[in-house]
C-alpha positions, -999 to +999 in steps of 0.1 A: -286+245+509-286+273+534-305+273+566-326+302+556-335+288+524-347+256+538-369+274+565-384+294+538-392+265+517-409+247+546-430+276+555-442+281+519-448+244+517-469+244+548-489+275+535-495+256+503-508+226+521-530+246+542-543+264+513-552+231+494-568+217+526-589+249+530-600+250+495-612+214+495-628+217+528-647+248+515-654+232+482-672+202+498-689+221+526-704+249+505-710+232+474-746+220+481-759+254+497-738+279+477-723+266+446-709+298+431-693+307+464-678+275+466-664+279+430-652+314+440-633+302+471-617+273+451-606+297+424-591+321+448-573+293+464-560+282+431-546+316+425-530+319+459-515+283+452-500+296+419-484+326+438-470+305+464-455+280+437-439+311+420-425+323+454-411+289+461-393+289+427-378+322+433-367+314+468-350+282+455-331+303+428-323+335+449-320+329+485-285+318+495 
């Protein structure tokens, strides 16, 4: 595995972990006061996670 690919995978993995942590934190903090906003933030985080997962797949296939 190339060094560039490994670094990109680590960066994407870190971004995915931060996104999950931020979504969960926002969900539990905002759920009582503004449930729709918490749902919106969680859905946006889910979409971002899917995009990062697709990016990770394409990086594994195409970066040498």
